[in-house]
RODRENLUM-585462 format. One record per residue (C-alpha): x negated, z negated, y; residue in one letter; residue number from 1. Coordinates in steps of 0.05 Angstrom, whole numbers, padded with zeros to 5 digits. Example, Ala and Ser with C-alpha at 12.3 -4.5 7.8 and 13.67 -1.06 7.14 Angstrom:
# residues 2
+--------+--------+--------+-----+-----+
!      X !      Z !      Y ! res !   n !
+--------+--------+--------+-----+-----+
! -00246 ! -00156 ! -00090 !   A !   1 !
! -00273 ! -00143 ! -00021 !   S !   2 !
+--------+--------+--------+-----+-----+
END
This chain:
# residues 231
+--------+--------+--------+-----+-----+
!      X !      Z !      Y ! res !   n !
+--------+--------+--------+-----+-----+
!  00678 ! -00559 !  00240 !   F !   1 !
!  00646 ! -00614 !  00282 !   I !   2 !
!  00579 ! -00589 !  00257 !   C !   3 !
!  00596 ! -00511 !  00282 !   L !   4 !
!  00619 ! -00536 !  00346 !   G !   5 !
!  00554 ! -00574 !  00363 !   L !   6 !
!  00505 ! -00517 !  00349 !   K !   7 !
!  00505 ! -00495 !  00422 !   E !   8 !
!  00524 ! -00567 !  00452 !   N !   9 !
!  00473 ! -00587 !  00504 !   K !  10 !
!  00498 ! -00659 !  00522 !   T !  11 !
!  00517 ! -00701 !  00466 !   L !  12 !
!  00449 ! -00744 !  00445 !   M !  13 !
!  00477 ! -00785 !  00386 !   S !  14 !
!  00515 ! -00762 !  00329 !   L !  15 !
!  00545 ! -00818 !  00274 !   H !  16 !
!  00570 ! -00772 !  00214 !   L !  17 !
!  00564 ! -00843 !  00167 !   N !  18 !
!  00616 ! -00842 !  00111 !   D !  19 !
!  00644 ! -00781 !  00126 !   S !  20 !
!  00646 ! -00747 !  00053 !   N !  21 !
!  00589 ! -00694 !  00068 !   L !  22 !
!  00576 ! -00678 ! -00010 !   K !  23 !
!  00590 ! -00605 !  00005 !   I !  24 !
!  00566 ! -00601 !  00078 !   A !  25 !
!  00493 ! -00597 !  00078 !   G !  26 !
!  00487 ! -00527 !  00101 !   D !  27 !
!  00533 ! -00541 !  00156 !   E !  28 !
!  00496 ! -00599 !  00175 !   V !  29 !
!  00424 ! -00561 !  00169 !   S !  30 !
!  00452 ! -00506 !  00213 !   E !  31 !
!  00476 ! -00553 !  00274 !   M !  32 !
!  00406 ! -00586 !  00266 !   I !  33 !
!  00368 ! -00523 !  00271 !   R !  34 !
!  00413 ! -00493 !  00333 !   S !  35 !
!  00429 ! -00561 !  00370 !   N !  36 !
!  00370 ! -00579 !  00420 !   K !  37 !
!  00404 ! -00642 !  00448 !   A !  38 !
!  00423 ! -00688 !  00395 !   I !  39 !
!  00364 ! -00745 !  00386 !   A !  40 !
!  00391 ! -00793 !  00339 !   E !  41 !
!  00432 ! -00771 !  00274 !   L !  42 !
!  00467 ! -00824 !  00225 !   N !  43 !
!  00479 ! -00785 !  00163 !   L !  44 !
!  00484 ! -00860 !  00118 !   S !  45 !
!  00530 ! -00867 !  00060 !   H !  46 !
!  00549 ! -00797 !  00047 !   N !  47 !
!  00521 ! -00790 ! -00019 !   Y !  48 !
!  00487 ! -00723 ! -00003 !   L !  49 !
!  00441 ! -00712 ! -00065 !   G !  50 !
!  00386 ! -00666 ! -00080 !   N !  51 !
!  00432 ! -00605 ! -00069 !   K !  52 !
!  00456 ! -00624 !  00000 !   Q !  53 !
!  00394 ! -00662 !  00026 !   L !  54 !
!  00349 ! -00607 !  00016 !   K !  55 !
!  00376 ! -00560 !  00075 !   P !  56 !
!  00377 ! -00616 !  00121 !   V !  57 !
!  00307 ! -00639 !  00109 !   L !  58 !
!  00280 ! -00568 !  00112 !   K !  59 !
!  00320 ! -00554 !  00174 !   A !  60 !
!  00288 ! -00624 !  00202 !   L !  61 !
!  00217 ! -00592 !  00192 !   E !  62 !
!  00223 ! -00547 !  00258 !   T !  63 !
!  00271 ! -00594 !  00292 !   N !  64 !
!  00243 ! -00617 !  00360 !   R !  65 !
!  00297 ! -00663 !  00386 !   A !  66 !
!  00320 ! -00714 !  00331 !   I !  67 !
!  00277 ! -00781 !  00341 !   T !  68 !
!  00331 ! -00823 !  00292 !   L !  69 !
!  00339 ! -00800 !  00224 !   L !  70 !
!  00392 ! -00854 !  00186 !   D !  71 !
!  00398 ! -00829 !  00111 !   L !  72 !
!  00420 ! -00895 !  00081 !   E !  73 !
!  00449 ! -00895 !  00014 !   E !  74 !
!  00454 ! -00815 !  00001 !   N !  75 !
!  00434 ! -00819 ! -00076 !   E !  76 !
!  00364 ! -00801 ! -00056 !   I !  77 !
!  00317 ! -00801 ! -00115 !   I !  78 !
!  00246 ! -00806 ! -00134 !   S !  79 !
!  00241 ! -00720 ! -00134 !   T !  80 !
!  00266 ! -00726 ! -00063 !   D !  81 !
!  00208 ! -00763 ! -00037 !   G !  82 !
!  00168 ! -00701 ! -00034 !   Q !  83 !
!  00222 ! -00666 !  00002 !   L !  84 !
!  00217 ! -00719 !  00057 !   I !  85 !
!  00145 ! -00724 !  00057 !   A !  86 !
!  00148 ! -00645 !  00068 !   D !  87 !
!  00189 ! -00655 !  00134 !   M !  88 !
!  00147 ! -00717 !  00155 !   L !  89 !
!  00083 ! -00671 !  00152 !   V !  90 !
!  00118 ! -00616 !  00192 !   A !  91 !
!  00163 ! -00650 !  00241 !   N !  92 !
!  00129 ! -00676 !  00298 !   T !  93 !
!  00185 ! -00711 !  00337 !   R !  94 !
!  00217 ! -00760 !  00294 !   L !  95 !
!  00201 ! -00834 !  00304 !   T !  96 !
!  00249 ! -00876 !  00261 !   R !  97 !
!  00271 ! -00857 !  00189 !   L !  98 !
!  00318 ! -00902 !  00150 !   Y !  99 !
!  00315 ! -00897 !  00080 !   L ! 100 !
!  00352 ! -00958 !  00057 !   K ! 101 !
!  00397 ! -00970 ! -00015 !   E ! 102 !
!  00370 ! -00898 ! -00046 !   N ! 103 !
!  00331 ! -00889 ! -00109 !   L ! 104 !
!  00263 ! -00866 ! -00090 !   L ! 105 !
!  00225 ! -00908 ! -00136 !   E ! 106 !
!  00144 ! -00911 ! -00145 !   D ! 107 !
!  00135 ! -00836 ! -00142 !   S ! 108 !
!  00180 ! -00825 ! -00087 !   G ! 109 !
!  00147 ! -00884 ! -00041 !   A ! 110 !
!  00079 ! -00848 ! -00061 !   E ! 111 !
!  00105 ! -00782 ! -00034 !   A ! 112 !
!  00118 ! -00809 !  00029 !   I ! 113 !
!  00055 ! -00853 !  00039 !   A ! 114 !
!  00018 ! -00792 !  00032 !   S ! 115 !
!  00060 ! -00761 !  00088 !   A ! 116 !
!  00041 ! -00826 !  00127 !   L ! 117 !
! -00029 ! -00810 !  00126 !   M ! 118 !
! -00021 ! -00742 !  00162 !   I ! 119 !
!  00044 ! -00750 !  00208 !   N ! 120 !
!  00021 ! -00777 !  00278 !   K ! 121 !
!  00091 ! -00793 !  00305 !   T ! 122 !
!  00138 ! -00840 !  00260 !   L ! 123 !
!  00142 ! -00910 !  00288 !   Q ! 124 !
!  00193 ! -00946 !  00242 !   A ! 125 !
!  00207 ! -00930 !  00169 !   L ! 126 !
!  00254 ! -00971 !  00123 !   S ! 127 !
!  00249 ! -00970 !  00050 !   L ! 128 !
!  00291 ! -01023 !  00027 !   T ! 129 !
!  00323 ! -01028 ! -00039 !   N ! 130 !
!  00288 ! -00967 ! -00068 !   N ! 131 !
!  00262 ! -00992 ! -00137 !   L ! 132 !
!  00196 ! -00993 ! -00111 !   I ! 133 !
!  00145 ! -01033 ! -00146 !   K ! 134 !
!  00073 ! -01043 ! -00148 !   S ! 135 !
!  00055 ! -00972 ! -00152 !   R ! 136 !
!  00092 ! -00950 ! -00094 !   G ! 137 !
!  00074 ! -01008 ! -00054 !   A ! 138 !
! -00003 ! -00996 ! -00070 !   I ! 139 !
!  00009 ! -00928 ! -00037 !   A ! 140 !
!  00043 ! -00949 !  00019 !   L ! 141 !
! -00015 ! -01002 !  00034 !   G ! 142 !
! -00068 ! -00951 !  00028 !   S ! 143 !
! -00028 ! -00908 !  00075 !   A ! 144 !
! -00032 ! -00959 !  00124 !   L ! 145 !
! -00107 ! -00969 !  00127 !   I ! 146 !
! -00108 ! -00892 !  00156 !   F ! 147 !
! -00037 ! -00889 !  00196 !   N ! 148 !
! -00046 ! -00907 !  00271 !   K ! 149 !
!  00025 ! -00898 !  00295 !   T ! 150 !
!  00074 ! -00939 !  00244 !   L ! 151 !
!  00098 ! -00997 !  00282 !   K ! 152 !
!  00154 ! -01027 !  00236 !   S ! 153 !
!  00152 ! -01025 !  00163 !   L ! 154 !
!  00212 ! -01049 !  00120 !   T ! 155 !
!  00204 ! -01064 !  00040 !   L ! 156 !
!  00253 ! -01110 !  00037 !   N ! 157 !
!  00295 ! -01125 ! -00040 !   N ! 158 !
!  00239 ! -01085 ! -00078 !   N ! 159 !
!  00192 ! -01109 ! -00131 !   F ! 160 !
!  00124 ! -01104 ! -00096 !   I ! 161 !
!  00089 ! -01167 ! -00134 !   N ! 162 !
!  00014 ! -01189 ! -00123 !   Y ! 163 !
! -00013 ! -01119 ! -00137 !   E ! 164 !
!  00022 ! -01083 ! -00078 !   G ! 165 !
!  00016 ! -01141 ! -00028 !   I ! 166 !
! -00061 ! -01143 ! -00044 !   S ! 167 !
! -00070 ! -01067 ! -00018 !   I ! 168 !
! -00022 ! -01087 !  00043 !   I ! 169 !
! -00062 ! -01142 !  00061 !   S ! 170 !
! -00127 ! -01105 !  00057 !   K ! 171 !
! -00090 ! -01058 !  00104 !   A ! 172 !
! -00075 ! -01111 !  00153 !   L ! 173 !
! -00151 ! -01125 !  00162 !   R ! 174 !
! -00158 ! -01056 !  00193 !   V ! 175 !
! -00097 ! -01039 !  00220 !   N ! 176 !
! -00085 ! -01046 !  00289 !   N ! 177 !
! -00021 ! -01018 !  00302 !   T ! 178 !
!  00034 ! -01043 !  00257 !   L ! 179 !
!  00071 ! -01100 !  00289 !   K ! 180 !
!  00131 ! -01112 !  00243 !   K ! 181 !
!  00128 ! -01124 !  00172 !   L ! 182 !
!  00189 ! -01141 !  00128 !   Y ! 183 !
!  00184 ! -01168 !  00055 !   L ! 184 !
!  00244 ! -01205 !  00040 !   S ! 185 !
!  00266 ! -01210 ! -00036 !   S ! 186 !
!  00201 ! -01174 ! -00065 !   T ! 187 !
!  00180 ! -01223 ! -00119 !   S ! 188 !
!  00120 ! -01246 ! -00079 !   I ! 189 !
!  00095 ! -01317 ! -00093 !   R ! 190 !
!  00042 ! -01365 ! -00072 !   S ! 191 !
! -00015 ! -01323 ! -00091 !   D ! 192 !
!  00012 ! -01263 ! -00049 !   S ! 193 !
!  00028 ! -01307 !  00011 !   I ! 194 !
! -00049 ! -01327 !  00012 !   V ! 195 !
! -00073 ! -01261 !  00014 !   L ! 196 !
! -00027 ! -01243 !  00074 !   L ! 197 !
! -00047 ! -01306 !  00104 !   C ! 198 !
! -00120 ! -01292 !  00105 !   N ! 199 !
! -00107 ! -01213 !  00134 !   A ! 200 !
! -00068 ! -01254 !  00193 !   L ! 201 !
! -00132 ! -01291 !  00209 !   K ! 202 !
! -00163 ! -01223 !  00222 !   I ! 203 !
! -00101 ! -01185 !  00249 !   N ! 204 !
! -00086 ! -01188 !  00320 !   R ! 205 !
! -00024 ! -01136 !  00315 !   A ! 206 !
!  00028 ! -01162 !  00269 !   I ! 207 !
!  00084 ! -01201 !  00312 !   K ! 208 !
!  00136 ! -01204 !  00260 !   N ! 209 !
!  00121 ! -01225 !  00190 !   L ! 210 !
!  00193 ! -01231 !  00151 !   D ! 211 !
!  00184 ! -01263 !  00083 !   I ! 212 !
!  00245 ! -01304 !  00064 !   P ! 213 !
!  00278 ! -01303 ! -00008 !   S ! 214 !
!  00214 ! -01303 ! -00045 !   N ! 215 !
!  00186 ! -01354 ! -00087 !   V ! 216 !
!  00133 ! -01380 ! -00041 !   I ! 217 !
!  00134 ! -01459 ! -00053 !   E ! 218 !
!  00072 ! -01497 ! -00033 !   L ! 219 !
!  00048 ! -01434 ! -00002 !   S ! 220 !
!  00078 ! -01457 !  00060 !   L ! 221 !
!  00021 ! -01500 !  00070 !   I ! 222 !
! -00026 ! -01437 !  00081 !   H ! 223 !
!  00018 ! -01405 !  00131 !   I ! 224 !
!  00016 ! -01469 !  00170 !   C ! 225 !
! -00064 ! -01470 !  00159 !   R ! 226 !
! -00063 ! -01397 !  00194 !   C ! 227 !
! -00111 ! -01392 !  00252 !   R ! 228 !
! -00062 ! -01354 !  00290 !   R ! 229 !
!  00012 ! -01355 !  00307 !   A ! 230 !
!  00048 ! -01296 !  00291 !   I ! 231 !
+--------+--------+--------+-----+-----+
END
């Protein structure tokens, strides 16, 4: 009933429907997204939408020109849903912040989103915390950062990136002058990965926040101290 009432609303700018048991309301939410021209922030987190309910929502967002923030944390989004998200990011020209924390995108989902980031020119913040992403997905995201010129914040906390993923991300940081915040907490990176990041930061002048706690960095702190620039 809330979604139906908001179809023609012209004043409400922020809508929080988190923890609202929307498992069977995907069509209603999508109709509201298509009709409403005012809501800029939409929080659908913790609703366990799943593929069936998520699909119409993402399809509606392809043509929405109002929503700039979308929170889909903990919605049972799986790897095959990554392409749905990617299609939305390619078509949508308004969304600037997308939060996908605590889902199950895995490598293939991350790869699909990464491909969209090479085309998308509006997204500025992306959170993929705790999505079972490993090296392959991190490599794809790192490759996207080489070409993407709009993303300012990337959060990959609590994934399993390892050396291979950090290697490509570090390569991207050497040429990317847009990304300002990179979050890599609890990503299974070690000293050799920290060295790669540190060397990239000797060249990069854009990064202002690099978050790497809860990793086994040990003596690599020495390398951080030797970096020639302050983050």
